[in-house]
N, C-alpha and C positions, 0 to 999 in steps of 0.2 A: 266624409266619403270624400278621394280627390275631386276634380273636376273630372280627369282624364277616365277615371272608374265609372262617375256618373255619364260622360256621355258616351263610353261603349255599353253601360245598361241600357241607356235609353234607345240607343241608336244601331240594331243589333249588323246592320251595313257595316258598322267600322269595323267588326270582328274579321271581316272579309279584308280589309287595309292592315290591320295588323297582323292578320296571319299571312298575306301575301308580304308584307315586310321582314316577316322570317321565315318564307319560304316554304311556307306550310301551306297542306293542300284545303281548301275548301270546302265544309262538311255538305255535301250535295242533299241532306234529309231538311236542311233548311236555307240554304243558299244556291243560288245560280254560280256555277262553276265562273273563277273570275277569267275575262279576255285577257289572253297572252300577248303580251308586247310584241311588236316585231323583233324577229329571227330567235323568238323565246319559245325555247320548249314549254308547252302546258305542265303544270302540275297535276301528277294524277289527283282525282278527287279520291277523298279518305272518309269512311265513317267513324275515324278515332278520332276527328277535328274535337269534338268537346273532352276527349279524354286530352288532348295535347295542351288544350287551352286550360285545363283544370292543372295540368301538370306545372305550366308556366306560374299560373298565380301561384298554386301552392310552395313552388319552391324560389321565386324570384327574392331578391334580398329586403325588400319593403316592408313583405308579409311572408318571415324565416318562421316556417312551423313544420320542423324535420318527419314529424310523424304523417301529415297528410303528404308532404312532398313524396317518401318513402310509399306512401299508399298509392300515390299516382304514377309512381312508377313502376308498381308492381300490375297497375292496370296496364300502364301500355307495353309491359312484355306479352298479354295477350294480342294485340292490338296486329294491323294490316301490316304488309311490307313497306308501304312508302312512309309509314312512322318510322323506321330506320333512316331515310334520307332526312326526314325531319329532325330525327335526333341529331344524326351528322351535322345539321348546319346550326341546330341549338349551339354548337360546341364553340362558337361563336360568340355566342350572347355575351352583351355589355354588362350584364349582372354574373358576377361568376359562379352564385350560387346555382343558377340555370345551367350552364355550361358542364359545371360539376357533378350535377344531378342526371345529364343527359348523358355523361358519360359513364354512370352508374349503371343507369338503364342500359345502355349497349352492352355493357358487362354483362350484367345479369341477364339476356336474353341470350348470352352463349355465342359462338360463331355461328353454327348452322343457321342463322337467322341474320345477325348482326356482320355477319363477313365484310359487306358492301363498306361499313363505316370505319374499317381497318385505318384509310389512309388518314382518313380526318382525326382519328383517335393517336396518331403516331403522330400527326401534326401539332395536336396538342400536348403533346410531351415538349412543344417551348413555350406553354401558356404563361401569361404574365403572372399568375396567381398559382402557387405552388398546391394549394389544394385540387385542382383543377388536372395539373401534371399528374401527380398522384394517383387522383381517381382514374385520370386517362389509362394510365400505367397499368392498375392494376384490371382495367375491363381490357387491355391488350393481353395481358397473361391470362385471362379465362377464353378470351376468343383464340388465343393459338393452337388447343388440340386440333381445330376444325378447319381453321385458315391460317398453310403454313407460309405465308407469303407476311405475316406480323413479323416473320424474324430478318427479311430483307430490309421491311419499311424502317424498323428499329436500327439495323445495322448502319442505315446511311447517315445516322445521327452521329456517330460515333467522329464522324470527321467534323463536328460543329466545335467552331473556336470557342464557343462559352463553355465551360468549364461546368457548370451545373445541370447543361443539356448532357453533355457526355455522361455524367456520373446517373443520371435516373437511364441513360439505355442501357448501360452497361447492369444496374440493377434490374431493371425491365427483363431483360435478356435471361439474367441469371433465374428469373423469376418462372420462367419459361421452362426450364428444365432441361430434359432429354428431348423437347420438344426443340431446340434450338440450335441442336448439336452442329448445325452449319455455321456457326456465329462462333465456335467456339478457336477458330484459326484467329479470328479479327480480334477477340478478346485477348488472346493469348499476345500479341501487338501492342495490344494496349496496355496490358501487363507488365510488359518488358518496357515499352516506349513513351507512356503516355507523363505528360510534364508533371502532373500532378499526383504527388505519392499517395495522396487519399482516393483517387480514382484507380491506381495502379495494383492498390489493394483490393480494391472494392472488384476489381477485374478476376483476382485471382479465386476470389469467392464464386465470383458468376461460373469459373471454369470448373472449378470444383462441383457446384451444381449439376451443370451442364453436364459434365461425362462421369459424376460417381465417385470422383476421385481428384484428390491435392494435385494442382501442375506441378512438376518436379521441377522446373527453372523458376530460379526466383526473379523479381523486377529487376529491370535494368536500371544502373546508376546513372539518371539521368542527369539528376541534380548533383551529380559529382563531377559532372564534366560537361559545366555549359558553355565553355568557350569553343569546345574542337566538336563538330558533329561527326567527323569521321573517326573520332576514337568512339561515340556512342554506336557509330553503324558496325564497328569492330565487334563491340561489347554484343550488339542485338543480335548480328549475323554468328555468334557462339551461342549466345543461348537458344537462338531460331533452333542449328543443330542438335543442342542438347536436349529440348524440346522432345525434338523427333525420335532422336536415340532412346529416349527414357520412356516415349508414350507409346511404341510399337515396339512387337516383336522384332519384325524383318522391317529394313528401310532403303530401299533404293539407291546405289550409290553412295550410301554414307555409312560408316563403321565408326568403332570407337579409338580408331587411328588416326582416323581422320580430323575430330573432332582434340583431339590431344595436337597435332599440328596446328588448328585452328586456335589452340589455349596458346601455345608458342608465337605466334602472330599478333594474338592481341596484349600478351606481356611484351614483344617489343614495342608495338605503338603506343605502349604505355609507358614505356623508360622516362621519356621527358616529362611527363606529370607527375612520377613518381619521384623525380628531383625535386619538387617543390612542396609534393605532399604530405601532411603529416601524416606521426602513426595513427591517430584517428580517422583520418578519410581513407587510410590503407584498410584500418581492419575493417569499413564499413565496405567497401570497395569488394574486399575477400568475403565478406557475406554475404554481398547480394551476386557475386560472380562462381559457381560451382566449378571446382576442378583447379584453385588456383592457391597455393600459398605466398605468404608475404611476412619478412621477417626484417627488423632493425637494425642496420649494420651505422658504423660510426661515422659512414660516409654517405649514407642514405639507405634506402629501402631496395632488400635483395628481394626478387621473388621468381619462382618456378610453378610451372604445371604439377600438381597432386598425382605423383606416380600412383599412389595406393587406390587414390578416387577411379582413376580410369581403369586400372586392373580389376576392381571391383565391379566398376560399369561393364567392362568386358566378360567377367564373368557372370553377370546378369544377364546378359543378353546370347550367353554361350558363344562368344567367336574365340575358339580355340587357338589358332594360331596370334591374335593379339594378345590374350593372357599369356601365350610362352613370352611375345616381345615385353611383357610390361613384368614379365617374371624376370627377364634376363636385364633390364633396366633398373628394378629397383635392387639389384644384386650389387650393380655399379654406382647408383644413389639412392642409399638407403633412407634417409630422411629427403627427399627430393631435391632439396635446397644444396647439397655439397656431395662430391665424389667420396667413394669408399675410401680413397687413400688422403682426403681432406681434414682437417681438424681447423675449429674456429678457434682462432688467434686474437685476443683480443677483439677489440670491438670493429676494427679497420680491416677484417678480411680473413684468410684462411691460408695455413702453413698444410706442405704436403709430406706426408710421411713417407718412408722409405723402409718397406718391410721384405723380407726375404721372398723373390719371383712374385711381389703383388701388383706389377704392371704386366710381368708378363702372363699373369693366371688370368688377369682382366680381358687383356687383350686376346688371348687365346679362346676364351669364352663367343668373343663375337665373333673373331673369325669364323668358326665353327656355325654360329648361327647364321651369318651371314651367305654362306653356300646353300643353307636350306629354308631361305625365307626370304625371295626374291622382292617381294613385294615391298619390304622394309629397307631395300638396298641402300638408298640416299640418306636415311638418319640413320644407318647402322655406320654407312662411311664417316657420318659427323661423329658421331659418337667414338669411333676408333680414333680419328683425329685429335678429338678430346682428350683420349688417353695418352696419345704423344706428347700432345701440349702439357700433360700433367707429369710426365716423363721427365721433361727439359724445364721442370720449375726450377728456381733457385732459391726457394723461400722455403728451407727446411723447418721439419718441426724438431727432428731430434737432434744429437750431436755428433752424431759419425759418420763423417764423408766417405767412409769405405761402404756403407750400408747403398749409397748413392750411386757409387761407382760400381756396386754389384749388380744392380739393376741396369745400368746401359749395357754391363760387360752380358748379362744374361740375354736381353732384350735382344744383342745383335748378333749372338750366336742363335737365338731362335729364328730370327728373320732378317738372314743377311743381305735378302735379295730386297729387304723392304725398302721404298723411298725413302724412308725416314732415318732407314740403317747409317747411309753417310754423317748423317746430322749428329744423330746420338754418338758416332765414334767420335766426332772431332770434338764433342763436348766432353768425352771421357776424356780426349785428349790435353783438351786445353785447362780443365781442371785440376790434371795432375801436374800441367806444367804453370799450374796457379795462374794462368790467363784470364781465367775467369772463377768468380768469388762465389761459392755458396754462402750463403747467408744460415748460419745453423742456428736452432731455439729461435728461427724467425718469430718474430710478431709484426705484422702489417702496420703500416701506418707510424 
């Protein structure tokens, strides 16, 4: 028997010293209350002192006895209210087995009785020993149905700089299930923006456990854009909007057309990155950001919003006017990456096809659509300008110059007052006069 234990056994008064050191109340049945220090709140007397001491002795590292420790913990489950405060202080015990057993016992007491210990349990998620951390997490999950503030206590740890703390916080919130619904938005941000890939995956699982369905938007490509926080911000802003549109039937001041415009902005911001990115990196990016298409060209990568994706999302949300817009856009860009009058020519670009009234037909369709859909006016104006640019292309897929001249003439006749009519008329005259050369059977590059 150790000297310390012999001393404790031979000197009952020493129990008061040990108990006070641990923050435990002295047992009034055998000992007088300890005199409080100045400015110290006296500890309430407790009839469960013997149970607490038995608990410590059974659970400490130097006498590991899991069976007795568990029995002592069960006995404490029926002790008085002061036991909760004492157990909360034992979470800081220098012997991790005692701290772990205290956390387990608090969890078994349930939130109705052990709720006041929730802040101490949340702090234990940062304990130096993994077993204590995991046991505290399990206890918080048990307390959460009766202690709503457990969600906020754990949420605060999502900002911790240590990966292992954030990881356990994410798992704990997921374990709370629907009771942690208030944490879903914060977990989505972790899922989209945490620097650690594993934590992003854990956050996705946690969101699914809380909401009952998998998150629609994938994790943000933080590891692909390490040098540019601005690009990450663009990506996360886009994914935030996508999550909002995917998870609710109605979203104030936001619709699928807004998401499409955000996709355009995101891809413009990625232009420089794509100039140096490999195809493997581009494919990873595409897999992580819904609604974008990327293809390899001889001079680099080409990207565009996926029109079919946005059209399907609009259908899911029953946005009828937006569906009409994407129906119209899909006729102009059947594969999203190139216009209906373009054909990929070699590795370096596209040539332009001139078929009977193809440009006039497309332009008329958009002209009529603009008259009835003012919401999309700016975008439609930009689309119509791109049709004019296509009409004035000099990289021609076929070998007949006459087809090109016929398209020029047809457009000028249809729209004699159009701002571009004079330009097209002059191009027609210059081609006939051989002052402008059309590259027939063109292969860019």
